[in-house]
C-alpha positions, 0 to 999 in steps of 0.5 A: 491483464495488459500493461501500457508500455507508455505509462504502466497502467494495468488493464484487467480484461481479455483484450487491451483497451482501445485507448489507455484510460491514463495516458491515451496511448493506443491499444498497440502500446499494451503488452499482454502480461504473463501468468506469472506477472499477473499472479505477482500483481494480484498478490502484491495488490493484496499485500499492499492493501494489507500494508495500508490496513496496518497503517490505518490501525497504527493511526488508531493506536497512535490516537489512543496512545495520545489520549492515554498520555493526555489522561495521565493517570499514572507513570506506568500508564503514560509509559505504556502509551508512549511505548505503544505510540513509538512502536505504532509509528515505527510499524506504520513507517515500515509498512509505508516503506514496503508499499513504496518498495513494491511500487518501485519494483512494479508490484502494485 
């Protein structure tokens, strides 16, 4: 892997690209990443994908909960759906904060 020192673009390949696809910098602006850096990027990329999946699942839970509250069968059901929605919103926000933290640390 190679990292553009101008914009941070990561290139997967045995050699740096001739031109950065993001910012147009020449190949000499790329630095070869260490094996440790490559491993970190690979792991964090998968973790970010998992966080995004969590966000999508929480969106589904929020929609299901809203439907359950709208049906309003009885107070117990409504209470359960309200709690599910509240917790899903919290989990979604936690996952988004983790992704933001990873990006801020160069782990994407």
